[in-house]
Backbone as CSV, one residue per row, in Angstrom:
resi,resn,N_x,N_y,N_z,CA_x,CA_y,CA_z,C_x,C_y,C_z
1,UNK,101.265,159.767,33.901,102.387,159.050,34.485,101.879,157.795,35.182
2,UNK,102.608,156.749,35.067,102.240,155.471,35.663,102.293,155.544,37.187
3,UNK,101.420,154.792,37.830,101.424,154.757,39.294,102.320,153.649,39.833
4,UNK,102.927,152.869,38.944,103.826,151.816,39.415,105.119,152.445,39.920
5,UNK,105.816,151.706,40.757,107.048,152.210,41.367,108.137,152.369,40.318
6,UNK,108.944,153.389,40.500,110.103,153.626,39.654,111.351,153.569,40.528
7,UNK,112.471,153.319,39.910,113.727,153.215,40.652,114.692,154.303,40.217
8,UNK,115.482,154.756,41.185,116.604,155.654,40.925,117.830,154.968,41.513
9,UNK,118.827,154.729,40.697,120.065,154.111,41.171,121.088,155.203,41.438
10,UNK,121.705,155.150,42.606,122.676,156.150,43.016,123.961,155.456,43.426
11,UNK,125.063,155.892,42.859,126.354,155.330,43.232,126.852,156.040,44.484
12,UNK,127.272,155.263,45.475,127.813,155.814,46.723,129.164,155.164,46.999
13,UNK,129.917,155.781,47.877,131.211,155.212,48.248,130.993,153.948,49.079
14,UNK,131.989,153.077,49.116,131.865,151.892,49.975,131.609,152.262,51.434
15,UNK,132.224,153.337,51.911,132.023,153.771,53.298,130.565,154.177,53.540
16,UNK,129.993,154.942,52.612,128.596,155.352,52.748,127.669,154.142,52.694
17,UNK,127.965,153.206,51.806,127.155,151.994,51.693,127.172,151.203,52.995
18,UNK,128.351,151.034,53.569,128.483,150.291,54.826,127.766,151.002,55.973
19,UNK,127.892,152.326,56.033,127.201,153.094,57.090,125.691,152.916,56.968
20,UNK,125.175,153.001,55.740,123.732,152.845,55.532,123.283,151.449,55.935
21,UNK,124.068,150.447,55.550,123.712,149.065,55.904,123.693,148.864,57.411
22,UNK,124.607,149.525,58.099,124.715,149.386,59.556,123.651,150.197,60.299
23,UNK,123.352,151.407,59.822,122.530,152.346,60.589,121.049,152.368,60.228
24,UNK,120.707,151.999,59.009,119.301,152.066,58.585,118.703,150.669,58.647
25,UNK,117.647,150.491,59.447,117.028,149.170,59.591,116.530,148.620,58.250
26,UNK,116.537,147.324,58.140,116.046,146.651,56.935,114.624,147.113,56.630
27,UNK,114.362,147.376,55.383,113.029,147.787,54.961,112.757,149.274,55.096
28,UNK,113.697,150.050,55.617,113.472,151.487,55.818,114.175,152.360,54.785
29,UNK,115.131,151.805,54.043,115.917,152.622,53.112,115.047,153.331,52.081
30,UNK,114.132,152.594,51.449,113.291,153.196,50.409,112.494,154.370,50.957
31,UNK,111.887,154.163,52.101,111.049,155.205,52.681,111.879,156.438,53.068
32,UNK,113.044,156.205,53.666,113.899,157.326,54.078,114.461,158.088,52.883
33,UNK,114.964,157.357,51.892,115.536,158.018,50.718,114.440,158.756,49.942
34,UNK,113.260,158.174,49.845,112.140,158.842,49.170,111.766,160.139,49.878
35,UNK,111.741,160.114,51.214,111.412,161.321,51.982,112.464,162.404,51.767
36,UNK,113.739,162.016,51.757,114.806,162.990,51.516,114.721,163.571,50.109
37,UNK,114.455,162.715,49.125,114.326,163.186,47.747,113.171,164.178,47.623
38,UNK,112.047,163.889,48.264,110.904,164.808,48.235,111.281,166.182,48.805
39,UNK,112.025,166.178,49.933,112.442,167.446,50.538,113.388,168.217,49.622
40,UNK,114.306,167.502,48.976,115.219,168.167,48.053,114.468,168.738,46.859
41,UNK,113.527,167.987,46.323,112.746,168.478,45.184,111.917,169.703,45.560
42,UNK,111.343,169.703,46.765,110.609,170.881,47.239,111.521,172.099,47.287
43,UNK,112.733,171.902,47.787,113.708,172.980,47.882,114.079,173.500,46.496
44,UNK,114.282,172.605,45.548,114.636,173.001,44.182,113.473,173.718,43.515
45,UNK,112.250,173.235,43.721,111.074,173.922,43.163,110.956,175.336,43.709
46,UNK,111.252,175.491,44.995,111.110,176.795,45.647,112.220,177.765,45.262
47,UNK,113.461,177.266,45.129,114.600,178.162,44.944,115.320,178.013,43.608
48,UNK,114.897,177.072,42.785,115.500,176.907,41.473,116.890,176.293,41.520
49,UNK,117.651,176.566,40.452,118.942,175.912,40.287,119.929,176.261,41.392
50,UNK,119.773,177.411,42.023,120.681,177.763,43.126,120.603,176.717,44.236
51,UNK,119.445,176.099,44.411,119.305,175.041,45.417,120.123,173.807,45.035
52,UNK,120.183,173.491,43.741,120.993,172.355,43.288,122.452,172.601,43.651
53,UNK,122.933,173.815,43.374,124.313,174.169,43.697,124.548,174.110,45.199
54,UNK,123.604,174.617,45.983,123.738,174.602,47.441,123.810,173.164,47.965
55,UNK,123.009,172.286,47.405,123.028,170.885,47.820,124.370,170.258,47.462
56,UNK,124.838,170.507,46.237,126.127,169.961,45.805,127.284,170.453,46.665
57,UNK,127.181,171.682,47.161,128.243,172.275,47.974,128.149,171.880,49.447
58,UNK,127.125,171.116,49.810,127.010,170.639,51.179,126.225,171.551,52.110
59,UNK,125.464,172.488,51.558,124.684,173.391,52.394,123.319,172.826,52.779
60,UNK,122.901,171.734,52.177,121.618,171.114,52.494,121.764,170.319,53.778
61,UNK,121.048,170.721,54.808,121.107,170.045,56.104,119.696,169.679,56.536
62,UNK,119.576,168.537,57.161,118.294,168.140,57.720,118.223,168.725,59.115
63,UNK,117.201,169.520,59.342,117.033,170.126,60.658,115.674,169.747,61.215
64,UNK,115.638,169.533,62.506,114.369,169.262,63.161,114.482,169.693,64.621
65,UNK,113.355,169.830,65.247,113.317,170.218,66.649,113.252,168.945,67.484
66,UNK,114.408,168.514,67.989,114.477,167.258,68.724,113.654,167.279,69.999
67,UNK,113.532,168.430,70.647,112.704,168.509,71.854,111.255,168.161,71.531
68,UNK,110.727,168.708,70.436,109.356,168.399,70.031,109.199,166.933,69.652
69,UNK,110.186,166.399,68.957,110.126,164.992,68.555,110.115,164.087,69.780
70,UNK,111.018,164.343,70.725,111.085,163.503,71.926,109.818,163.612,72.763
71,UNK,109.247,164.805,72.855,107.979,164.967,73.585,106.861,164.177,72.907
72,UNK,106.821,164.215,71.568,105.791,163.479,70.838,105.935,161.986,71.049
73,UNK,107.156,161.485,71.005,107.402,160.059,71.232,107.002,159.688,72.649
74,UNK,107.377,160.507,73.619,107.029,160.229,75.006,105.512,160.226,75.193
75,UNK,104.828,161.144,74.526,103.369,161.218,74.632,102.733,159.939,74.085
76,UNK,103.232,159.474,72.957,102.716,158.236,72.367,102.951,157.058,73.310
77,UNK,104.101,157.061,73.967,104.437,155.982,74.892,103.767,156.162,76.253
78,UNK,103.109,157.299,76.476,102.459,157.552,77.763,103.401,157.995,78.856
79,UNK,104.562,158.513,78.476,105.549,158.980,79.464,105.400,160.485,79.643
80,UNK,105.896,160.984,80.763,105.893,162.426,81.017,107.330,162.930,80.969
81,UNK,107.555,164.001,80.230,108.855,164.651,80.185,108.713,166.026,80.817
82,UNK,109.698,166.409,81.605,109.686,167.742,82.190,110.053,168.764,81.138
83,UNK,109.437,169.934,81.189,109.768,171.029,80.271,110.956,171.785,80.818
84,UNK,112.136,171.254,80.629,113.339,171.917,81.105,114.142,172.437,79.968
């Protein structure tokens, strides 16, 4: 397989397009969409076609531990957060 970049074109609603344009900083769309696609592909590899159906039905959710993320950001910035 070639190491050059490939493109995937996805049709979205005008509302989704406008939200993405407003909320995702310039230059970040490719990286964010690629990361999401990788996570979806991992899920499909692990669970097979049932994962495709689950994604289509809206069961695919991005989850993360915001407390850990905020602590990591604060640590990088040299700030202290209380463990409350």
